[in-house]
C-alpha positions as CSV (number, residue, x, y, z in Angstrom):
1,M,88.0,114.0,74.1
2,P,89.1,110.5,73.3
3,S,86.7,107.7,73.3
4,Y,87.8,104.8,75.5
5,D,86.5,101.2,75.5
6,A,85.5,99.5,78.8
7,R,89.0,98.1,79.4
8,E,90.7,101.5,78.9
9,R,88.1,103.1,81.2
10,E,88.8,100.5,83.9
11,A,92.6,101.1,83.5
12,L,92.2,104.8,83.8
13,E,89.9,104.5,86.9
14,T,92.5,102.3,88.5
15,Y,95.3,104.7,87.7
16,R,93.3,107.6,89.1
17,A,92.8,105.7,92.3
18,Y,96.6,104.9,92.4
19,V,97.4,108.6,91.9
20,N,94.9,109.5,94.7
21,Q,96.7,107.0,97.0
22,R,100.1,108.5,96.0
23,T,98.8,111.9,96.9
24,R,97.6,110.6,100.3
25,A,101.1,109.2,100.8
26,Q,102.6,112.6,100.0
27,R,100.5,114.1,102.7
28,G,101.5,111.4,105.2
29,E,98.0,110.0,105.5
30,V,99.0,106.5,104.4
31,P,102.4,104.7,104.0
32,W,104.0,104.9,100.6
33,S,104.0,101.1,100.5
34,S,100.2,101.2,100.2
35,I,100.7,102.0,96.5
36,G,101.8,98.4,96.2
37,D,98.1,97.4,96.5
38,F,97.7,98.5,92.9
39,F,100.2,96.0,91.6
40,T,100.3,92.3,90.9
41,D,102.6,90.0,92.9
42,D,105.0,89.6,90.0
43,C,105.1,93.3,89.0
44,V,108.1,95.2,87.7
45,F,108.8,98.8,88.6
46,I,111.6,100.7,87.0
47,D,112.7,103.9,88.8
48,P,114.9,106.4,86.9
49,A,117.4,106.6,89.7
50,W,117.2,103.2,91.4
51,G,116.5,100.9,88.5
52,R,114.5,97.8,88.3
53,I,112.5,96.4,91.3
54,E,110.7,93.1,90.8
55,G,107.8,91.9,92.9
56,R,105.1,93.7,94.8
57,A,106.6,93.1,98.2
58,K,110.0,94.5,97.2
59,M,108.4,97.4,95.4
60,A,106.2,98.3,98.4
61,D,109.3,98.2,100.6
62,F,111.2,100.3,98.1
63,F,108.5,103.0,98.1
64,D,108.7,103.3,101.9
65,W,112.5,103.7,102.2
66,S,113.3,105.5,98.9
67,I,111.1,108.5,99.8
68,V,112.9,109.1,103.1
69,G,114.6,112.4,103.0
70,L,112.4,113.6,100.1
71,E,109.6,114.9,102.4
72,G,107.8,117.8,100.8
73,W,108.3,116.7,97.2
74,E,105.1,116.5,95.1
75,F,104.2,114.6,91.9
76,P,101.2,116.4,90.4
77,E,99.7,114.8,87.3
78,M,99.2,117.0,84.2
79,W,97.6,114.5,81.8
80,T,97.0,110.8,81.4
81,M,95.9,108.7,78.5
82,A,95.0,105.0,77.8
83,D,95.7,102.8,74.8
84,G,94.5,99.3,75.3
85,D,96.1,98.0,78.5
86,R,98.7,100.9,78.5
87,I,98.5,104.0,80.6
88,V,100.8,106.9,79.8
89,S,101.0,109.8,82.2
90,F,102.8,113.2,82.2
91,W,103.6,114.5,85.7
92,W,105.9,116.9,87.5
93,N,108.7,115.9,89.9
94,R,108.3,119.0,92.1
95,L,110.6,120.1,94.9
96,P,109.5,122.3,97.7
97,G,109.7,126.1,97.1
98,A,109.8,128.3,94.1
99,D,112.3,130.4,92.2
100,A,112.5,134.3,92.3
101,A,109.8,134.5,89.6
102,G,107.4,132.3,91.7
103,R,107.8,129.2,89.4
104,P,107.9,125.9,91.2
105,Y,111.2,123.9,91.1
106,Q,110.0,121.0,88.9
107,T,111.1,118.8,86.1
108,P,108.9,116.8,83.8
109,A,108.4,113.0,84.0
110,L,106.5,110.3,82.3
111,S,105.1,107.0,83.5
112,I,104.2,104.0,81.3
113,L,102.1,101.4,83.0
114,H,100.6,98.1,81.9
115,Y,97.1,97.3,83.2
116,A,96.8,93.6,84.2
117,G,93.1,93.8,85.1
118,N,91.2,93.5,88.3
119,G,92.4,96.9,89.6
120,K,96.1,95.9,89.3
121,F,99.1,96.9,87.2
122,D,102.0,94.6,86.5
123,Y,104.4,97.1,85.1
124,E,105.5,100.7,85.6
125,L,108.4,102.5,83.9
126,D,109.1,106.0,85.2
127,L,111.1,108.3,82.9
128,M,112.8,111.6,83.7
129,N,116.1,113.3,83.2
130,V,117.9,112.4,86.5
131,A,120.7,114.9,85.6
132,E,118.1,117.6,85.4
133,V,116.7,116.6,88.8
134,G,120.2,117.0,90.2
135,Q,120.6,120.5,88.6
136,L,117.2,121.5,89.9
137,M,118.1,120.4,93.5
138,A,121.3,122.5,93.3
139,R,119.5,125.5,91.8
140,S,116.8,125.4,94.5
141,G,119.2,124.9,97.4
142,W,117.3,121.8,98.4
143,A,119.1,119.4,100.6
144,P,117.9,115.9,101.5
145,G,116.5,115.1,104.9
146,K,117.7,112.6,107.4
147,G,117.8,109.0,106.2
148,F,118.2,109.9,102.5
149,R,119.9,107.2,100.5
150,I,121.9,107.5,97.3
151,P,121.1,105.0,94.5
152,A,123.7,102.4,93.5
153,P,126.1,103.6,90.8
154,K,125.0,101.0,88.2
155,P,121.3,100.0,88.8
156,D,119.6,97.4,86.6
157,R,117.7,99.5,84.1
158,N,116.3,96.6,82.1
159,P,112.9,97.9,80.9
160,T,111.5,94.5,79.9
161,P,107.9,94.0,81.3
162,P,107.1,90.8,83.3
163,R,105.1,89.8,80.2
164,L,105.1,91.4,76.9
165,A,102.0,93.5,76.2
166,S,100.4,93.0,72.8
167,P,101.3,95.7,70.3
């Protein structure tokens, strides 16, 4: 098991609380926008489909409307690690249902976050193969629910953090 310093433990604890809040949002217990409480006012969030969102208020709003029509999807964590102020997490983008062999319809994803301190992140970059997600949706027969929006054809995918983290 890795040995983490105090800052890394704090970042991991904050991330675990963030994942817990995301799970509560999946269940409909809290609004998706409540995840914004884990980010600084000047945060940057890069979504693989929608692109770059700047600022906590815009990000919180994005979380509420971008999930519409994706009800029933889950995002279970598999592992998470810390390195200084960086958190890296492997998780599944899981659709409802399972294939004939009983395997869930899911595709792998990674998140890279920068911990800003005081229980807040200022950066999140989510990575996944969006083409694979589309193929998975087709294979599963999943169809979006009412209110689903399609991302713009050319989103801003600039991955530059709001401040450069030290190497």
